C-alpha positions as CSV (number, residue, x, y, z in Angstrom):
1,G,1.1,-14.3,21.7
2,T,1.4,-17.7,23.5
3,S,-1.9,-19.0,23.1
4,S,-1.9,-18.6,19.0
5,I,1.6,-20.1,19.1
6,L,0.5,-23.1,21.2
7,A,-2.6,-23.5,18.7
8,G,-0.3,-23.5,15.9
9,A,1.9,-26.6,17.7
10,A,-1.3,-28.2,18.8
11,L,-2.6,-28.2,15.0
12,A,0.7,-29.1,13.7
13,A,1.1,-32.4,15.7
14,V,-2.8,-33.3,15.1
15,Y,-2.0,-32.8,11.5
16,R,0.8,-34.7,11.5
17,C,-0.6,-37.8,13.7
18,T,-3.7,-37.8,11.2
19,G,-1.7,-37.7,8.1
20,R,-2.7,-34.5,6.9
21,S,-0.4,-32.6,4.9
22,F,0.1,-28.8,5.9
23,D,2.8,-26.0,5.6
24,T,3.3,-22.9,8.0
25,N,1.2,-20.7,5.9
26,S,-2.0,-22.8,6.3
27,L,-1.3,-23.1,10.1
28,I,-1.5,-19.1,10.1
29,H,-5.1,-19.2,8.8
30,D,-6.1,-22.4,10.9
31,V,-5.0,-20.5,14.1
32,L,-6.9,-17.7,13.3
33,Y,-10.1,-19.6,12.5
34,L,-9.5,-21.6,15.7
35,E,-9.4,-18.7,18.1
36,Q,-12.9,-17.5,16.7
37,I,-14.3,-20.6,17.6
38,L,-12.7,-20.2,21.1
39,T,-13.9,-16.7,21.5
40,T,-10.5,-15.5,22.4
41,G,-10.5,-13.3,19.4
42,G,-7.4,-12.0,18.3
43,G,-5.7,-11.3,14.6
44,W,-2.9,-13.4,12.7
45,Q,0.1,-11.6,14.1
46,D,1.1,-13.6,17.0
47,Q,0.9,-16.8,15.1
48,V,3.0,-15.2,12.2
49,G,5.5,-14.0,14.9
50,G,6.0,-17.4,16.8
51,L,5.6,-20.2,13.4
52,F,7.5,-18.4,11.1
53,G,11.4,-18.0,11.6
54,G,13.4,-15.0,11.3
55,V,12.3,-11.2,10.9
56,K,9.4,-11.0,9.1
57,L,6.7,-8.4,7.6
58,A,3.2,-9.7,7.3
59,R,0.2,-7.9,5.1
60,S,-3.4,-8.9,4.5
61,A,-5.6,-6.9,1.9
62,A,-8.9,-5.8,3.1
63,Q,-10.9,-8.5,1.3
64,L,-12.5,-11.8,2.1
65,P,-11.4,-14.6,2.3
66,L,-8.3,-13.1,4.2
67,R,-4.9,-14.3,3.1
68,V,-1.9,-13.2,5.1
69,E,1.3,-12.7,3.0
70,V,4.7,-13.3,5.0
71,E,7.7,-11.6,3.8
72,Q,11.1,-12.9,5.8
73,L,13.6,-10.0,5.8
74,S,16.9,-10.4,4.7
75,L,19.2,-8.8,7.1
76,P,22.5,-7.3,6.9
77,Q,25.3,-9.2,7.9
78,H,26.0,-9.4,11.8
79,F,22.8,-7.6,12.5
80,Q,21.1,-10.9,13.9
81,S,24.2,-10.9,16.3
82,V,23.9,-7.1,17.2
83,L,20.1,-7.2,17.6
84,Q,20.3,-10.1,20.2
85,Q,23.1,-8.5,22.1
86,H,20.6,-5.3,22.5
87,L,17.4,-7.0,23.1
88,L,15.7,-7.8,26.2
89,L,12.4,-9.4,27.8
90,V,11.2,-8.3,31.0
91,Y,8.5,-10.2,32.3
92,T,6.3,-7.6,34.5
93,G,4.6,-10.2,37.0
94,K,1.3,-8.5,35.7
95,T,-1.0,-11.1,33.8
96,R,-3.9,-10.1,31.5
97,L,-6.7,-11.6,29.4
98,A,-6.2,-10.2,25.8
99,R,-9.9,-10.7,25.0
100,N,-11.0,-8.0,27.3
101,L,-8.7,-5.4,25.5
102,L,-9.2,-6.7,22.4
103,Q,-13.0,-6.4,22.3
104,D,-12.7,-2.8,23.4
105,V,-10.5,-2.3,20.2
106,V,-13.2,-4.0,18.0
107,R,-15.8,-2.0,19.3
108,S,-13.9,1.4,18.7
109,W,-12.8,0.3,15.1
110,Y,-16.7,-0.7,14.5
111,A,-17.6,2.8,15.9
112,R,-15.1,4.4,12.9
113,L,-13.7,6.9,15.5
114,P,-11.6,9.1,13.5
115,S,-8.7,8.7,15.9
116,I,-8.8,5.0,15.9
117,V,-9.2,4.9,12.0
118,Q,-6.1,7.3,11.8
119,N,-4.2,5.3,14.2
120,A,-4.9,2.0,12.3
121,E,-3.3,3.5,9.2
122,Q,-0.3,4.9,11.2
123,L,0.1,1.5,12.6
124,V,0.6,0.1,9.0
125,T,3.2,2.6,8.2
126,N,5.0,2.4,11.2
127,A,5.4,-1.7,10.7
128,E,7.0,-0.6,7.1
129,E,9.4,1.7,8.6
130,C,10.4,-1.2,11.2
131,A,11.0,-3.5,8.5
132,E,13.3,-0.9,6.5
133,A,15.1,-0.1,9.9
134,C,15.8,-3.8,9.8
135,R,17.0,-4.3,6.4
136,E,19.1,-1.3,7.0
137,G,20.5,-2.4,10.2
138,S,19.8,0.6,12.3
139,L,19.3,0.2,15.9
140,L,18.5,3.6,16.4
141,R,15.7,3.7,13.8
142,L,14.3,0.4,15.1
143,G,14.0,1.8,18.6
144,E,12.0,4.8,17.1
145,C,9.5,2.7,15.7
146,M,9.4,0.4,18.9
147,D,8.3,3.8,20.9
148,T,6.1,4.7,18.4
149,Y,4.2,1.6,18.2
150,W,3.8,1.9,22.3
151,Q,2.2,5.0,21.9
152,Q,-0.1,3.9,18.9
153,K,-1.0,0.7,21.0
154,K,-2.1,3.0,24.0
155,L,-4.3,4.9,21.8
156,M,-5.5,1.9,20.2
157,A,-6.4,0.1,23.7
158,P,-6.5,2.3,26.6
159,G,-5.8,1.0,29.9
160,C,-3.0,-1.3,28.5
161,E,-0.5,0.3,30.4
162,P,-0.6,-0.6,34.4
163,A,0.8,1.8,36.7
164,A,3.5,-0.7,37.4
165,V,4.3,-1.4,33.9
166,R,4.8,2.6,33.7
167,S,7.1,2.9,36.4
168,M,9.5,0.3,35.0
169,M,9.4,1.8,31.2
170,N,10.2,5.4,32.9
171,A,13.1,3.9,34.8
172,L,14.4,1.8,32.0
173,Q,14.0,4.9,29.4
174,P,17.7,5.9,29.7
175,L,19.1,2.7,29.0
176,S,16.9,1.8,26.1
177,L,16.5,2.9,22.3
178,G,12.9,1.5,22.4
179,Q,10.4,-0.6,24.4
180,S,6.8,-1.9,24.3
181,L,4.8,-4.5,25.8
182,A,4.2,-7.4,23.8
183,G,0.9,-8.9,22.6
184,A,-2.4,-6.6,23.5
185,G,-0.7,-5.1,26.5
186,G,-2.0,-4.7,30.1
187,G,1.0,-6.9,31.3
188,G,2.9,-9.7,30.1
189,F,6.3,-9.4,28.6
190,L,8.0,-6.0,28.1
191,F,10.7,-5.9,25.2
192,L,13.4,-3.4,25.0
193,L,16.2,-2.6,22.7
194,T,18.9,-1.2,24.8
195,R,21.4,1.3,24.0
196,E,24.5,-0.8,24.8
197,P,24.9,-4.6,24.5
198,Q,24.6,-7.2,27.3
199,Q,22.7,-5.0,29.5
200,K,20.6,-7.7,31.5
201,K,22.4,-6.8,34.7
202,P,22.0,-3.1,34.4
203,V,18.3,-3.6,33.9
204,T,17.9,-6.1,36.6
205,E,19.6,-3.8,39.2
206,I,17.3,-1.0,37.8
207,L,14.0,-2.6,38.2
208,T,15.1,-4.0,41.7
209,N,15.3,-0.7,43.0
210,I,11.7,0.4,42.0
211,Q,9.3,0.2,44.9
212,G,5.8,-1.6,44.6
213,I,6.2,-3.0,40.8
214,G,6.2,-6.8,42.6
215,S,7.9,-9.8,41.0
216,F,9.5,-9.6,37.6
217,S,12.3,-11.5,35.7
218,V,14.7,-10.3,33.1
219,H,15.5,-12.4,29.8
220,S,18.0,-12.4,27.1
221,V,16.7,-13.1,23.6
222,E,17.7,-15.6,20.7
223,L,16.2,-14.9,17.4
224,D,14.4,-18.1,15.8
225,M,15.3,-18.4,12.4
226,D,13.8,-21.6,11.5
227,G,10.2,-21.5,12.7
228,I,8.1,-24.4,13.7
229,S,8.9,-27.9,12.9
230,V,7.7,-31.3,13.4
231,I,10.6,-33.7,14.3
232,Q,10.7,-37.4,15.5
233,K,11.3,-37.4,19.3
234,S,13.1,-40.9,19.1
235,S,14.0,-43.8,16.6
236,E,12.9,-46.3,18.9
237,H,9.2,-45.2,18.8
238,P,8.6,-43.6,15.5
239,E,4.9,-43.0,16.3
240,Q,6.0,-40.4,18.8
241,Q,6.4,-36.9,17.2
242,Q,7.5,-33.5,18.9
243,T,6.6,-30.2,18.0
244,T,9.1,-27.2,18.5
């Protein structure tokens, strides 16, 4: 989702510099339009995830003009801290162009293939289940939703699971409650919810012993609760802005 988040940051900076008013919700829709102009395709999920703070659930009705509604979830006390201790990001070292995967998904949807239509409906149901798991503070239920999501993603976009990534996920299975590739799949970042807290070192050791997966890196996670903001870079040069 980095392209969508970068587009949101760039638009926010341009709007501020040109004196235009905006809010995060308007940025979501502007990025969606911009990415269609750039022919990269995609939807609104990446900019919602990156530009809104906290844990959220986004919905859009089947109507035009498209309108995205974002619900920021209320988490149980201490669940944010617990979640951060159990979440890890693994850069798989495998890059991919999301547009190619997305074009195949759109073609399947236009064909109204029954398996794809049913899978899309189940994706919606699983997202609601995932939100409820967060509201309850259930790591186990959240992990189950993550695993379900990965199976749904593979059905929606065949070929999104490279052999090296499959080897990584299989090896990490004993340590994880759930895992999936972020974005359109095919490479990029793998995110996993671990059974025990603070598992960066064990995960790194497991991946180091896998032959043929190439370079990788393991990262801890901190949830951004604030979302995008445009701030002054320095008081000496008020014309300089910084977007975070």
